[in-house]
C-alpha positions in Angstrom: 0.1 0.1 0.0 1.3 3.4 -0.9 1.5 6.5 1.2 -1.3 8.0 -1.1 -4.0 5.9 -2.0 -6.8 7.0 -4.5 -9.6 4.4 -4.9 -12.5 4.5 -7.3 -12.7 8.4 -7.5 -15.4 9.7 -9.8 -16.1 13.5 -10.3 -18.6 15.2 -12.5 -19.3 18.8 -13.2 -22.9 18.9 -14.7 -22.7 16.6 -17.7 -19.2 16.5 -17.9 -17.2 13.4 -16.5 -13.9 14.9 -15.1 -12.8 11.6 -13.4 -13.9 8.1 -14.0 -12.9 5.4 -11.6 -9.4 6.7 -10.8 -7.2 4.3 -8.9 -3.8 5.6 -8.0 -1.2 4.4 -5.5 1.9 6.6 -4.6 4.7 4.6 -3.0 6.6 6.5 -0.3 9.8 8.2 -1.0 9.4 8.0 -4.8 8.7 10.5 -7.5 5.4 9.7 -9.3 4.4 11.9 -12.4 0.6 12.3 -13.5 0.5 13.3 -17.0 -2.0 13.5 -19.9 -3.5 15.9 -22.5 -5.4 19.0 -21.7 -8.7 18.1 -20.1 -7.5 14.8 -19.1 -8.5 15.5 -15.4 -5.0 16.1 -14.0 -6.0 19.4 -12.1 -9.3 18.0 -10.9 -7.5 15.0 -9.5 -4.9 17.2 -7.8 -7.6 19.3 -6.3 -9.1 16.0 -4.9 -5.6 15.1 -3.4 -5.5 18.3 -1.2 -9.3 18.1 -0.3 -10.1 21.2 -2.4 -12.6 19.1 -4.3 -14.6 16.3 -2.8 -15.2 13.4 -5.2 -18.8 12.2 -6.1 -17.6 8.7 -5.1 -14.3 7.2 -4.0 -11.7 7.8 -1.4 -8.4 9.7 -1.2 -6.2 8.4 1.8 -2.9 9.8 3.0 -1.0 7.6 5.3 -4.3 5.8 6.3 -6.2 9.1 6.8 -8.8 10.6 4.4 -8.0 14.0 3.1 -11.5 14.9 1.8 -13.2 17.9 3.1 -10.3 18.9 5.2 -9.1 22.6 5.2 -5.8 23.6 3.9 -4.1 24.1 7.1 -5.4 20.6 8.2 -3.9 19.2 5.1 -0.5 20.9 5.8 -0.5 19.4 9.3 -1.0 16.0 7.8 2.2 16.5 6.1 1.1 17.5 2.7 2.3 20.7 1.0 1.5 22.0 -2.6 3.4 24.0 -5.1 1.1 25.8 -7.4 1.5 26.7 -11.1 2.1 30.2 -10.3 4.5 30.7 -7.4 2.7 32.0 -4.2 5.1 34.1 -2.4 4.9 37.4 -0.6 6.5 39.7 -3.1 6.9 42.7 -0.5 8.8 40.6 2.0 12.3 39.3 1.8 13.3 35.7 1.0 14.0 35.1 4.7 10.7 36.5 5.9 8.9 34.5 3.3 10.5 31.2 4.5 9.7 32.2 8.3 6.0 32.8 7.6 4.9 29.3 7.6 6.5 28.7 10.9 4.0 31.2 12.5 0.9 29.3 11.6 -1.2 28.1 14.3 -3.1 24.8 14.5 -6.5 26.6 13.4 -4.8 28.0 10.2 -4.5 31.5 11.6 -1.1 33.3 12.3 0.7 34.4 15.6 3.6 36.9 15.1 5.4 36.5 18.4 5.3 32.9 19.1 5.1 29.5 17.4 4.1 26.3 19.1 6.8 24.0 17.7 9.6 26.6 17.6 10.6 27.6 21.2 12.5 30.6 20.5 13.2 33.0 17.6 16.8 31.8 17.5 15.7 28.3 16.5 13.3 29.5 14.1 15.9 31.6 12.4 18.3 28.6 12.2 15.6 26.5 10.8 14.8 28.8 8.1 18.5 29.6 7.2 19.2 25.8 6.9 16.1 25.5 4.4 17.7 28.3 2.4 21.2 26.6 2.4 19.4 23.5 1.2 17.8 25.3 -1.8 20.9 27.4 -2.5 19.2 30.7 -1.5 21.0 31.8 1.7 22.8 34.5 -0.2 19.5 36.1 -1.3 18.1 36.0 2.2 17.6 39.9 2.2 16.4 40.2 -1.4 12.9 41.1 -1.6 10.8 38.4 -3.5 9.1 40.7 -5.8 12.5 41.3 -7.8 13.5 37.7 -8.5 13.2 35.6 -11.5 10.3 33.2 -12.0 12.7 30.4 -11.4 13.9 31.8 -8.1 10.4 32.6 -7.1 9.6 28.9 -7.5 12.6 27.9 -5.7 11.6 30.3 -2.7 8.2 28.8 -2.8 9.7 25.2 -2.5 11.6 26.5 0.5 8.4 27.7 2.2 6.9 24.3 1.6 10.1 22.5 3.0 10.2 24.5 6.2 6.8 22.7 7.1 8.6 19.4 6.9 6.0 17.7 4.5 6.1 14.0 3.8 4.4 14.5 0.4 5.1 17.4 -1.9 2.4 17.9 -4.6 3.9 19.9 -7.6 1.4 21.5 -10.2 3.3 22.1 -13.3 6.6 23.4 -11.4 8.2 24.5 -14.5 5.3 26.4 -16.1 6.5 29.5 -17.9 10.1 29.1 -17.3 13.0 29.4 -19.8 14.9 26.1 -20.4 17.7 27.2 -17.9 15.2 27.9 -15.1 13.5 24.5 -15.9 16.7 22.7 -15.8 17.8 24.4 -12.4 14.3 23.3 -11.0 15.0 19.7 -11.9 18.3 19.8 -10.3 16.7 21.3 -7.2 14.2 18.7 -7.0 16.6 16.0 -7.4 18.8 17.6 -4.5 15.6 17.7 -2.4 14.6 14.1 -2.9 18.3 13.1 -2.0 18.5 14.9 1.1 14.9 14.2 2.5 12.7 11.4 3.1 9.9 12.9 0.9 7.4 11.7 -1.5 6.6 13.7 -4.8 3.7 13.7 -7.0 3.9 15.8 -10.1 1.6 17.1 -12.7 3.6 18.4 -15.7 3.3 18.9 -19.4 6.9 19.1 -20.1 8.1 15.6 -20.9 11.8 16.5 -20.3 10.7 17.2 -16.7 8.8 14.1 -16.3 11.5 11.7 -17.6 14.1 13.5 -15.8 12.5 12.9 -12.3 9.7 10.4 -12.4 10.1 6.9 -11.0 6.6 5.9 -12.0 4.1 7.7 -14.3 0.3 7.5 -14.4 -1.3 8.8 -17.8 -4.9 10.1 -17.6 -7.0 10.3 -20.9 -10.5 11.6 -20.6 -10.5 11.5 -16.8 -9.6 7.9 -16.8 -6.2 6.2 -16.1 -4.9 4.9 -19.3 -1.8 3.2 -18.1 0.7 3.3 -15.1 4.2 2.2 -15.5 7.8 3.0 -15.3 9.2 5.8 -17.6 11.0 3.4 -19.9 7.8 1.4 -20.6 5.6 4.5 -20.8 7.9 6.0 -23.5 7.1 3.0 -25.9 3.5 2.3 -24.9 1.3 2.5 -27.9 -1.8 3.7 -26.3 0.0 6.3 -24.5 1.9 7.4 -27.7 -1.6 7.8 -29.3 -3.1 9.6 -26.5 -0.4 12.0 -25.7 3.4 11.3 -25.7 3.6 10.5 -29.5 2.8 14.2 -30.2 4.7 15.7 -27.1 7.8 13.7 -27.0 8.4 12.7 -30.7 
């Protein structure tokens, strides 16, 4: 059994079948990619994984607990963090301040500015944030305002904000969207470094096949809301049904 288990998930929006009997198992400490053409149901599935959408039928379990209907801060407390297509950072704050913000979250999802339950003093909080910045190679930018950074660095900062929460599962929604190739390659290298340093599971939705085949250990292909095939990257590349549905056009 995987750390993330999706069983029999169906979701309709009016007359549209967005997801049809989706089953997915993500093994702990692996990188699992979810791919497919536009309209395949990838974003709908991701929103079910973080509790934002509730399926009509089926279950989504993380480490034996249902995520369905939970609030965002409850999802974070379970050990799940999400990286969005557009980096969600605070542009008017410095890099260091952005990384420290998640550490002030209270259990009800609100924020306290002068104390944090699991960080007993400011010195420990600063040391924790600094170590994260070292891990993502941003310590030299700690005093830079986030708004002035490139999209690639903003993405790196957003990942740092996720990592400071010490997640067990990192969900990445097209993490290289809108990036130049150099920033894309830097993001790939960063994710490889994170994976090497931490016991973390990653589930990635991504259109760029260069990213997918550089990172994924397992791939699920969706077509019209239904899983078409799940296999290793090597087998996915040559699968005739996958080539017909998606990869033939995208990777050829």
